[in-house]
Each structure stands twice: as structure tokens, then as C-alpha cells.
N, C-alpha and C positions, 0 to 999 in steps of 0.2 A: 668333792664330797657332795656338794649341793646338786651337781649334775646326776650323780647316782641316786640321790633321794628323789629327785624329780622323775627319773626314769622308773624307779620303783613305784611311785605314786600312779603311774600310768598303767600298771599291770592290773588287768581286770579279772583274770582267772589264772589259776595254777594248772599248768598243763598236766602235771602228774595226777592231780586230784580229779580233773576231768576224765583222764584215761582210766583211773580206778573205777569211777562210776560207770563208764562204758563197759569195762570188763565185768563188773558185777552184774549188770543187766544182761550181757551176752552169755555169760558162762554159768551163772548161779541161780537163775530162775527165782524161786522164793526161798532158797536155802539160807540158813544162818551162816554168817561170815564173821570170823575173828580178824581184826586188823591191829597191827602193832606199829607204833610210831616211836621215834626217839625223843621227840620234843613236844611239849604241851601246846605250843603254838600250831604245830602241824596237826596235832590231835584235834584242836579246835576247828581248823580248816576242814578236816575230814568229816568231823561230826556235822558241821554246818552244811556241807555238801550232801551228806547222806540224808539229813533231815529235809533239805530242799527237794530231794528226789523221791524219797520213800516215806516221808512223814516224820513229824516231830517225835512221835512215840515209838519209832522203830529202832532207836539208837541209845545205847548206854556207854559208859566210859569207866575206865580205871586209871588212876594215877596216884602218886604218893601223897597228894594233898586231899583227896576225896572231893575236890572242887575244881572247876575249870572255867576260866574267864574267856571272853572273846567269841562266844557262840552267837552266830547270826541265825536267828529263827527264820522259818520260811516266809514270815510276813515282813522281814527286813529289820526287825528290832534286834539290838544287841543285848545279850544276857549272860549270866553265868549259871553253871550247873553245879549241883552238889549231890553226892551220893556215896554211900559206903561201898567199898570193894565187894564185900560179901553179898550185899543186896543186889549189886549189878550182876554178879555171877549167878545168883539164884534166878534173877529175871531172865537172863540169857538162857540158862539151862532149862527153865520152865517154858520157854517160847514166848514170853511176854515182850521181848525185844528181839529183833532179827540180827542186829549188828552190835558188836562189842568192840570198842576202840580203846586200846590200852597202850600205856607207856611201859617201860620196863617193870613197873610195879606189878604187872600181871604176868611177868615172865616165870615166876616160880610159885609153887604152893597152891595152885588152883586146878581144878579138874573141869574141863569143858568138852570132853570127848563124847558125852552121852548124846548130844544133839548136833554137834558141829564137826564137819570134816574138811573145812576150807579155811585157810589162813592166808592173809595178805600182809607182807612186809612192805609198808608204805615207804619206809627208809630202813636201812640196815645198821645195826651196831657194828663197831669195829671189831669186837670180840666174837669169833665164830661160836664160842660156847654159849653166848647169849642167844644166838640164832637157834641153836639146838634146844635151849631151855624153852624158848617160845614155841617151837614146833611140838615139844613135849606136852604142851597144854591140851593138844587134841590127838596126837599120835601116841596113844598109850593104851594100856589094858582097859577094856570096856568100850573101845571104839567099835561101832557096829558096821562101819563101811570098810570094804576091803582095802581101799586106798584113801589117803588124805591128799588134798591138793594144796600145795604151797606155792604162792606166787611171790616173787621177789622183784619189786620195782627198783630200777636203778637208772642213773643217767650215765650214758657212755662217756668214757674218758675221765671218770671221777674215782674217788676212793671206793665208792660202792661197787663199781665194776671190778676193781681189784679184789675186793672181799669175795664177790661171787666167783671169780676165777680161781681163787684159792680154796 
């Protein structure tokens, strides 16, 4: 166990997070992007990376607690964020933030199609209906784009790949 902990301590970046930032820069220009994660820790990593690349004011979040710990600001300080789900949705829809990173708390009951046509699944839930619920946040009546773009990140040889294949 101590060997595994020591190995984990040597990790300096998450490959998946680095790749997501690259894809956003290559494919989305200045477009708004909705990102979904399964876990709050992953949510914090994604938000920290987005803030480092695009600025602290570019990112909002939604989760069941309306707060998120473990955020590393661009200047290196650790902090926590707080914000109501409704306020984050309003800021995203109004264009005050470019990215909205949500856990399953944002999977239902919100409309984000007015401004956003791009969704990234940072990780996938095991239930395919949850994937459909997430997509339904932007692929619904009122969407102005002809097509929405959904990207599913997964690690080959894992349960995520099985979910995508099914």
C-alpha cells in the first residue's frame, strides 16, 4: 500500500484532464462548453485546470452541495468555491462564464441549450439513461445549432469503454 501511495504522490498531471484542455482549445474556440463528471474530486481537478488555462472567472460548477473543496487557483493557492445551482445556470446562460462543470446534480431539470451546443463527459456514469439525461441539457427544444457535439472521454479496457460500446 505504501508503494502505491508513493507512486500516486509522484503524479504531476492527469492525462485525461490535460487532453480535455487540448481538445477544448483545438475544437471549441471561444464557445461555451458544459462538462460532466461523476465525482467531486474530478470536478475540482477539471475546474482547476480550466481556471489555469482560461482564467478564474471563466468557470462555474454545480453539485449537490453547492460548494466544492480542493480548487487550485491559477496563483497556486488552494480554496473552496460556493454557489447556488440556479445562479451558476444563469451565469452560464447569460455568458458570464464560459464553462460549467457539473456532477449528476445538473443532469436533470436545467435548460442550457440557449447558448451551449457542446458537452464533454469527463467520465461516464454506469447507467446509460444518466448519459441521456446529461445530453438532454443541451439537445432539446430551443437549441439554435443544427447539431450538438458530445464528447465521451474514456480509458480503453475499462468499464467506461464497455458503456460506450453498449
